[in-house]
C-alpha positions in Angstrom: 0.0 0.1 0.1 3.0 2.2 0.8 4.4 1.8 -2.7 1.1 2.6 -4.3 0.6 5.8 -2.3 4.4 6.8 -3.0 3.7 6.1 -6.8 0.6 8.2 -6.8 2.6 11.1 -5.4 5.3 10.7 -7.8 6.1 13.6 -10.1 5.5 11.4 -13.1 2.0 10.8 -12.2 1.3 14.5 -11.5 2.6 15.3 -15.0 0.3 12.7 -16.4 -2.6 14.0 -14.6 -1.9 17.7 -15.7 -1.7 16.6 -19.2 -4.9 14.7 -19.0 -6.8 17.8 -17.6 -5.1 20.3 -19.9 -6.7 19.1 -22.9 -10.5 18.7 -22.9 -11.1 18.5 -26.7 -12.2 15.1 -27.8 -9.3 13.3 -29.7 -9.5 13.0 -33.4 -11.0 9.6 -34.3 -9.1 7.2 -36.5 -10.9 5.2 -39.2 -9.5 1.6 -38.3 -10.5 0.2 -41.7 -7.4 2.0 -42.8 -5.3 -0.7 -41.6 -7.0 -3.1 -44.2 -6.4 -0.5 -46.9 -2.7 -0.1 -45.9 -2.2 -3.8 -46.0 -3.8 -4.3 -49.4 -1.9 -1.5 -51.1 1.5 -1.5 -49.2 1.7 -4.9 -47.7 -0.1 -7.6 -49.6 1.9 -7.2 -52.7 5.1 -7.8 -50.7 3.9 -10.7 -48.5 6.7 -13.2 -49.8 9.2 -10.7 -47.9 6.9 -9.8 -44.9 6.0 -13.3 -43.9 9.5 -14.7 -43.7 10.7 -11.5 -42.0 8.0 -11.9 -39.4 8.7 -15.7 -39.0 12.4 -14.8 -38.5 11.4 -12.3 -35.6 9.3 -15.0 -34.0 12.3 -17.4 -33.9 14.7 -14.7 -32.8 12.2 -14.1 -29.7 12.2 -17.9 -29.3 15.9 -18.1 -29.1 16.0 -15.2 -26.4 13.4 -16.8 -24.2 15.4 -20.1 -24.4 18.5 -18.5 -23.4 17.0 -17.1 -20.2 15.4 -20.4 -19.7 19.0 -22.0 -19.3 19.5 -19.7 -16.3 17.6 -22.3 -14.2 19.9 -25.1 -15.3 23.1 -22.9 -14.5 21.8 -22.0 -11.0 20.2 -25.0 -9.9 22.3 -27.8 -11.6 25.5 -26.1 -12.3 26.1 -23.9 -9.3 23.9 -25.4 -6.4 24.6 -29.0 -7.3 28.2 -28.3 -8.5 27.5 -30.2 -11.7 30.2 -28.9 -14.1 28.8 -31.1 -17.0 25.6 -29.1 -16.8 27.5 -25.7 -16.8 29.3 -26.8 -20.0 26.1 -27.8 -21.6 24.3 -24.6 -20.6 27.0 -22.3 -21.6 27.3 -23.8 -25.0 23.5 -23.8 -25.4 23.5 -20.0 -24.6 26.0 -19.5 -27.3 24.0 -21.4 -29.5 20.8 -19.6 -28.6 22.2 -16.1 -29.0 24.0 -17.1 -32.3 20.5 -18.1 -33.5 18.9 -15.0 -32.3 21.5 -13.0 -34.1 21.3 -14.9 -37.4 17.5 -14.8 -37.5 17.5 -11.2 -36.4 19.8 -10.3 -39.2 17.8 -12.1 -41.7 14.5 -10.4 -40.3 16.3 -7.0 -40.9 17.1 -7.7 -44.5 13.7 -9.2 -45.5 11.8 -6.4 -43.9 14.2 -3.7 -45.3 13.7 -5.3 -48.8 9.8 -5.2 -48.2 10.0 -1.5 -47.0 12.0 -0.5 -50.0 9.7 -2.2 -52.5 6.8 -0.9 -50.9 7.8 2.8 -50.7 8.8 2.5 -54.3 5.4 1.0 -55.4 3.5 3.5 -53.3 5.4 6.6 -54.8 5.0 5.3 -58.2 1.2 5.0 -57.8 1.3 8.4 -56.3 3.2 10.0 -59.1 1.2 8.4 -61.6 -2.0 9.6 -59.9 -0.5 13.1 -59.5 0.5 13.7 -63.1 -3.0 12.7 -64.2 -4.6 15.3 -62.2 -6.4 18.2 -64.0 -4.5 21.6 -64.0 -7.1 23.0 -61.7 -5.9 20.6 -59.0 -2.4 22.3 -59.1 -3.6 25.6 -59.1 -5.6 24.8 -55.9 -2.7 22.7 -54.1 0.6 24.0 -52.6 3.8 22.4 -53.9 4.9 21.7 -50.3 1.8 19.8 -49.5 2.2 17.6 -52.6 5.8 16.8 -51.8 4.9 16.1 -48.2 2.7 13.1 -49.7 5.9 11.8 -51.2 8.1 12.0 -48.2 6.7 12.3 -44.8 3.4 10.7 -45.5 4.5 7.8 -47.7 7.3 6.9 -45.0 4.8 7.0 -42.1 2.3 4.8 -44.1 5.0 2.2 -45.0 6.3 2.2 -41.4 2.8 0.7 -40.6 3.8 -2.5 -42.5 7.4 -2.6 -41.8 8.5 -1.1 -38.8 5.3 -1.3 -36.8 4.4 -4.8 -37.9 7.7 -6.4 -37.1 7.9 -4.3 -33.7 4.6 -5.7 -32.7 4.9 -9.2 -33.8 8.5 -9.4 -32.2 7.7 -7.6 -29.0 4.3 -9.2 -28.5 6.0 -12.8 -29.0 8.6 -11.9 -26.6 6.3 -10.8 -24.0 3.9 -13.7 -24.4 7.0 -16.1 -24.1 8.4 -14.2 -21.2 5.3 -14.1 -19.2 4.6 -17.7 -20.1 8.0 -18.5 -18.7 7.5 -16.5 -15.5 4.1 -18.1 -15.2 5.6 -21.7 -15.3 8.4 -20.9 -12.8 6.8 -18.8 -10.4 3.0 -18.6 -10.8 2.6 -17.2 -7.3 4.8 -14.2 -8.0 3.0 -13.4 -11.2 -0.2 -12.8 -9.0 1.6 -10.1 -7.0 2.7 -8.2 -10.2 -0.8 -8.3 -11.8 -2.0 -4.9 -10.2 0.9 -3.2 -12.4 -1.0 -3.8 -15.7 -3.7 -1.0 -15.1 -1.2 1.4 -13.8 0.7 1.2 -17.2 -2.0 0.5 -19.7 -4.3 3.2 -18.4 -2.1 6.4 -18.8 -0.5 4.8 -22.1 -4.1 4.7 -23.7 -4.7 8.2 -22.8 -1.4 9.4 -24.2 -1.7 7.7 -27.4 -5.4 8.9 -27.9 -4.1 12.5 -27.3 -1.2 12.1 -29.8 -3.8 11.9 -32.7 -4.5 15.6 -32.5 -1.0 16.5 -32.1 0.2 14.5 -35.2 -2.5 16.3 -37.2 -1.0 19.5 -36.5 2.5 18.4 -37.0 1.7 16.9 -40.4 0.0 20.2 -41.4 3.1 22.2 -40.2 5.5 20.2 -42.0 3.5 20.7 -45.2 3.5 24.6 -44.8 7.3 24.6 -44.1 8.0 22.6 -47.3 5.6 24.8 -49.3 7.3 28.0 -48.0 10.9 26.7 -48.7 9.9 25.6 -52.2 8.3 28.8 -52.9 11.4 30.8 -51.7 13.6 28.8 -53.7 11.5 29.3 -57.0 11.2 33.0 -56.2 14.7 33.7 -54.8 15.3 36.1 -57.6 12.2 38.3 -56.8 13.0 38.2 -53.0 16.5 39.4 -53.5 15.4 42.1 -56.0 13.0 43.5 -53.5 15.1 43.0 -50.7 12.7 41.1 -48.7 15.2 38.6 -47.4 14.6 39.3 -43.8 10.8 39.5 -44.2 10.7 36.0 -45.7 13.1 34.7 -43.2 10.7 36.0 -40.3 7.8 34.3 -42.1 9.8 31.2 -42.2 10.6 31.6 -38.6 7.0 31.9 -37.6 6.2 28.7 -39.7 9.0 26.8 -38.0 7.9 28.0 -34.4 4.4 26.4 -35.0 6.0 23.2 -36.3 8.4 23.2 -33.2 5.5 23.6 -30.9 3.7 20.7 -32.5 6.8 18.5 -32.4 7.4 19.5 -28.8 4.0 18.5 -27.7 4.4 15.1 -29.4 7.7 14.8 -27.6 6.3 15.5 -24.2 3.5 12.9 -24.7 5.7 10.3 -26.0 8.5 11.0 -23.6 6.2 10.1 -20.6 6.0 6.5 -21.8 9.5 5.4 -21.1 9.8 6.7 -17.6 6.3 5.7 -16.9 7.2 2.0 -17.9 10.6 2.4 -16.2 9.0 3.1 -12.9 6.5 0.4 -13.0 9.1 -2.1 -13.9 11.2 -1.0 -11.0 8.1 -1.5 -8.7 7.8 -4.9 -10.1 11.4 -5.8 -9.5 11.0 -4.6 -5.7 8.1 -6.6 -5.4 9.7 -9.5 -6.9 12.9 -9.4 -4.8 10.8 -9.2 -1.7 8.3 -12.0 -2.8 11.2 -14.2 -4.2 13.2 -14.0 -1.0 10.4 -15.0 1.0 9.5 -18.0 -1.3 13.2 -19.2 -1.4 13.4 -19.2 2.5 10.3 -21.1 2.9 11.3 -23.7 0.2 8.6 -23.0 -2.5 11.0 -21.6 -5.0 14.4 -22.8 -6.2 17.2 -19.9 -6.7 17.3 -20.9 -10.4 13.6 -20.2 -10.7 14.0 -16.9 -8.9 16.9 -15.8 -11.2 15.0 -16.8 -14.3 11.9 -14.9 -13.1 14.0 -11.8 -12.4 15.8 -12.1 -15.9 12.6 -12.5 -17.7 11.0 -9.5 -15.8 14.0 -7.4 -16.9 13.8 -8.8 -20.5 10.1 -7.6 -20.6 11.2 -3.9 -20.4 12.6 -3.8 -24.0 9.6 -5.1 -25.8 7.1 -3.3 -23.5 8.9 0.0 -24.2 8.9 -0.9 -27.9 5.1 -1.5 -27.8 4.3 1.6 -25.8 6.4 4.0 -28.2 5.2 2.3 -31.4 1.8 3.8 -30.5 2.9 7.2 -31.6 4.1 5.6 -34.9 0.9 4.0 -35.6 -1.2 7.0 -35.0 1.2 9.1 -37.2 1.0 6.2 -39.8 -2.9 6.0 -39.7 -3.5 9.9 -39.9 -0.8 9.8 -42.8 -2.9 6.9 -44.5 -6.1 8.8 -44.2 -4.5 11.9 -45.8 -2.6 9.8 -48.6 -5.5 7.6 -49.5 -7.8 10.7 -49.6 -5.5 12.2 -52.2 -5.3 8.7 -54.2 -9.0 8.6 -54.2 -9.4 11.9 -55.6 -11.2 11.5 -58.9 -10.2 13.9 -61.8 -12.7 15.9 -63.6 -10.9 15.6 -66.8 -11.1 11.8 -67.9 -11.6 9.8 -70.9 -15.3 9.0 -71.7 -16.2 5.1 -71.5 -16.5 5.0 -75.4 -13.7 7.5 -76.1 -12.2 7.2 -79.6 -8.7 7.8 -80.7 -8.1 11.1 -82.6 -6.1 10.3 -85.9 -3.7 12.7 -87.2 -5.5 14.6 -90.1 -6.3 18.2 -91.3 -8.2 19.6 -88.3 -11.2 21.9 -88.3 -11.7 23.4 -84.8 -14.9 24.9 -83.5 -15.9 26.7 -80.4 -19.6 26.2 -80.0 -21.3 28.8 -77.6 -18.6 28.4 -75.0 -19.0 29.6 -71.7 -16.4 28.9 -68.7 -15.3 29.9 -65.2 -12.5 28.7 -63.2 -14.7 28.9 -60.1 -18.0 30.0 -59.1 -16.6 32.9 -56.9 -14.9 34.9 -59.9 -17.6 34.2 -62.4 -17.3 33.4 -66.2 -14.0 34.0 -67.9 -15.6 33.3 -71.4 -19.2 34.2 -72.3 -20.9 32.6 -75.3 -17.9 32.2 -77.5 -18.3 30.7 -80.9 -15.8 30.4 -83.6 -14.9 28.1 -86.5 -11.5 27.8 -87.9 -10.9 25.6 -90.9 -7.9 23.2 -91.6 -4.8 25.1 -92.4 -6.0 28.4 -91.1 -4.0 30.8 -88.8 -6.1 32.3 -86.1 -4.6 34.9 -84.0 -6.1 36.1 -80.5 -5.3 39.7 -79.4 -6.8 41.9 -76.7 -6.1 43.3 -73.3 -5.1 41.4 -70.2 -7.5 39.0 -68.5 -9.8 38.9 -71.6 -9.7 35.1 -71.7 -7.0 34.3 -74.7 -5.1 31.7 -72.6 -8.3 30.2 -71.4 -9.1 29.2 -74.9 -5.8 27.5 -75.3 -6.6 25.6 -72.1 -10.0 24.5 -73.4 -8.4 23.4 -76.8 -5.9 21.2 -75.0 -8.8 20.0 -72.6 -7.0 20.9 -69.5 -10.4 22.1 -68.4 -14.0 21.4 -69.8 -16.4 24.3 -70.5 -19.5 24.5 -68.1 -21.5 25.4 -71.5 -20.8 24.7 -75.1 -18.4 22.4 -76.8 -15.1 22.3 -78.5 -15.4 20.3 -81.7 -12.6 18.9 -83.8 -13.9 17.8 -87.2 -17.4 18.0 -86.0 -16.7 15.8 -82.8 -16.8 16.9 -79.3 -13.3 16.7 -78.1 -14.6 14.9 -74.9 -15.2 11.9 -77.3 -11.6 11.5 -78.1 -9.1 9.9 -75.5 -7.0 12.6 -73.8 -3.6 11.0 -74.9 -4.6 11.0 -78.6 -6.0 14.5 -78.4 -3.0 16.0 -76.9 -0.8 14.0 -79.3 -2.2 16.0 -82.1 -1.4 19.5 -80.5 1.8 20.8 -80.3 2.2 24.1 -77.9 4.9 26.7 -77.5 4.2 29.0 -74.5 5.6 32.3 -73.4 6.8 30.7 -70.1 8.9 27.8 -71.5 9.5 24.7 -69.4 12.5 22.6 -69.9 13.5 19.4 -68.0 16.8 19.0 -66.3 18.3 16.9 -69.0 20.2 17.4 -72.1 19.2 19.6 -75.0 18.6 16.6 -77.3 16.4 15.1 -74.7 14.2 18.1 -74.4 13.8 18.6 -78.1 12.6 15.0 -78.6 10.4 15.1 -75.4 7.3 14.6 -77.5 9.0 12.2 -79.9 11.2 9.9 -77.9 12.2 7.8 -80.8 13.3 10.7 -82.8 16.9 10.2 -84.6 19.7 12.6 -84.1 19.3 13.8 -87.7 15.5 14.8 -86.9 16.6 16.6 -83.7 19.1 18.6 -85.5 16.8 19.3 -88.5 14.1 20.6 -86.0 16.8 22.8 -84.2 18.0 24.3 -87.4 14.4 25.1 -88.3 14.1 26.8 -85.0 17.4 28.6 -85.3 18.8 27.0 -82.5 21.5 24.7 -84.0 24.1 27.4 -84.0 24.0 28.2 -80.5 23.7 24.6 -79.6 26.8 23.7 -81.4 28.7 26.2 -79.3 28.2 24.3 -76.1 31.1 21.9 -75.0 28.6 19.1 -75.2 26.6 20.5 -77.9 23.2 18.4 -78.0 24.4 16.6 -75.0 24.6 19.7 -73.1 22.6 19.9 -69.9 20.1 22.6 -69.5 19.6 22.7 -65.8 16.6 22.6 -63.7 13.7 24.4 -65.7 16.4 25.3 -68.3 18.4 27.6 -66.0 21.7 27.2 -67.8 20.0 28.7 -70.9 19.1 32.2 -71.7 15.4 33.0 -72.3 15.8 33.1 -76.0 17.8 29.9 -76.2 14.9 28.2 -74.1 12.3 29.5 -76.5 14.1 28.2 -79.5 14.5 24.7 -78.0 10.8 24.7 -77.0 10.0 25.8 -80.7 12.2 22.9 -82.0 10.3 20.6 -79.7 7.1 21.7 -81.3 8.5 21.5 -84.9 9.7 18.0 -84.3 6.3 16.8 -82.7 4.7 17.8 -86.2 1.2 17.9 -84.9 -1.6 19.2 -86.9 -2.8 21.7 -84.4 -0.4 24.4 -83.3 -0.9 26.6 -80.2 1.6 29.5 -80.0 1.5 31.7 -77.0 3.7 34.5 -78.1 6.4 32.0 -79.0 9.0 34.5 -80.3 8.6 37.0 -77.4 12.1 36.2 -75.8 13.9 36.6 -79.1 16.0 39.4 -80.6 14.7 40.9 -83.8 17.0 39.0 -86.2 16.2 35.6 -84.3 12.7 36.5 -84.4 12.5 37.3 -88.3 14.3 33.9 -88.8 12.0 31.9 -86.6 8.9 33.5 -88.1 10.0 32.0 -91.4 10.4 28.7 -90.0 7.0 28.9 -88.1 5.4 29.9 -91.5 6.8 26.8 -93.0 5.5 24.6 -89.9 2.2 26.2 -89.9 1.6 25.2 -93.7 -1.5 22.8 -93.8 -1.9 23.0 -90.0 -4.6 24.8 -87.8 -2.7 27.2 -85.9 -3.7 29.5 -83.0 -1.6 32.3 -81.9 -1.7 34.5 -78.9 -0.1 37.7 -80.1 1.0 40.7 -77.8 2.9 42.3 -80.8 0.7 42.8 -83.7 3.3 42.9 -86.2 3.8 39.0 -85.7 0.2 38.3 -86.9 -0.7 40.9 -89.7 -1.0 38.2 -92.2 -3.2 35.8 -89.9 -6.2 34.4 -91.8 -8.4 35.5 -89.0 -7.8 37.7 -86.0 -10.0 37.6 -83.0 -10.1 40.6 -80.6 -11.1 39.2 -77.2 -12.2 41.6 -74.5 -13.9 40.7 -71.2 -14.3 37.1 -72.3 -16.0 37.9 -75.4 -14.9 38.0 -79.2 -15.8 41.6 -79.8 -14.2 41.8 -83.4 -13.2 39.3 -85.8 -11.7 39.4 -89.4 -8.4 40.1 -91.2 -6.0 42.8 -90.4 -7.2 45.1 -93.0 -11.0 44.4 -92.2 -10.5 44.9 -88.5 -8.7 48.2 -88.9 -11.2 49.6 -91.3 -13.9 48.9 -88.7 -12.1 51.7 -86.2 -12.9 49.7 -83.1 -10.8 47.9 -80.5 -8.2 46.3 -83.0 -7.5 49.9 -84.5 -6.8 51.3 -81.0 -4.3 48.4 -80.2 -2.6 48.8 -83.7 -2.3 52.7 -83.5 -0.7 52.3 -79.9 1.8 49.7 -81.1 2.6 51.4 -84.4 2.6 55.0 -83.3 6.3 54.7 -82.4 7.9 52.1 -84.5 7.3 48.7 -83.2 6.1 47.1 -80.0 5.4 50.3 -77.8 3.5 49.4 -74.4 3.4 45.5 -75.0 2.5 45.1 -71.3 -0.9 46.6 -71.8 -1.7 43.7 -74.2 -0.6 40.8 -72.1 -3.3 38.0 -71.7 
């Protein structure tokens, strides 16, 4: 009774009580069916590695228990009866037992590591395939740090459920069961003395684990926010330095990290209670065992061997018991991570192939916009209003107009990155939703103002849409884009690396590589978003000539900021506030004296390209 009263006044118990009272919010509930989903997606495919690993873990636990069992023979036969033969046999048996434990423990480590590596690779592949198939709207609404967190922290936490957690639970549980069995066999009367310790350990631990759920939720969100800020700062470092906001951004990062640290420290405070709580209860158990064991040995109901074996088994319980208590935090983290991760994987894309989708075959393309109305979201309203347009095969159609008019939105709809809320986009009389996405986009080549190059060689970037292209075809496309000359000036020529996002190339060089990529793709529909904006006048003239040859016989759409580049377009559409307000050739539109004339007069009033910023879309 005195021991119990002392334990109740122990500072550890006071700390536990304060934590329990401090947070009255109900703990976040876990959907335990996630276990089944985690096993099906991350464990079952690799059962041929997991099952042998678990088997080795159990054998290693048996070997440890057998080694402790030998203590009885050493004490009672070898020492008490002075039997040297028993000591030799027991000593060699101990060596054999721990050798077996080491061998099977090592095998278990290798098997589970292999399962973990295969599991994390498979999960990340599945996530990557799912990510790249998401609509563009998903990436507009999602932070990069959050997405990267799926591939790092969350994926690792989920895999830990089927590797670290499974093996820890199996091995520790097996060891505990065997040790308790051994203790019950050698000293059942002493086991009754220790039964009262179970509620004293399990009760507080259950409360701590439940409270960890809410803390883990906050911690995961804080990690994602931190990654997002770091990624954004790296991408925008030039802007940060240009505006001299390094200190401001550092303070913002500091505030984010403070939140992350607070969440992490709360988790540490909770998990940190588990080990000292367990150690305290084990120490109480040892104290009771020493007192009870001494009494039982004196009255002859227990041998010294049984007593020593009981004490060693009780001490050996500490490690697996500690593992089981600390694994609770990993399980909570893994389940919450699984909930978020599978929520992401279960997200359905709005842009998918129709069940009866057809393959769009390369051919001359007639493109129609049939009464199109579109909004990116309900809050901001429509970007396009009742837009209708017919472009015949081989026609060059240019879009001009003020910023925010909807020019780029038309391009997004043509590539089916979005579907209109009203109306249809038709190719050769068929709604593009009736074609497979892959075949539709194979028939479209695009060059945007914001060129994206992958971290690879120049040749790899040029043939990105045509992976089987020959070196001769690559060079031919580069020559047509006026890129061959500067490429040959690099040390590795076409094998020269462009850096992440093409940072090792100038803006004009990147754009010429992108044009070469579009030329090589040889698609029947071209989308050019001010494709020559980053070029000097001489290069622009040369590429305009190459583009004219490329556009021959193809349906081409151009977003033009400089009207000088589209004066000979077959049809020019002036888009303003989401509507086509004027449509015709250069001479026809200028004669109208409307919006087009205003734009042209501004640009040509002082030579070429005055105030281009007012025309950006």
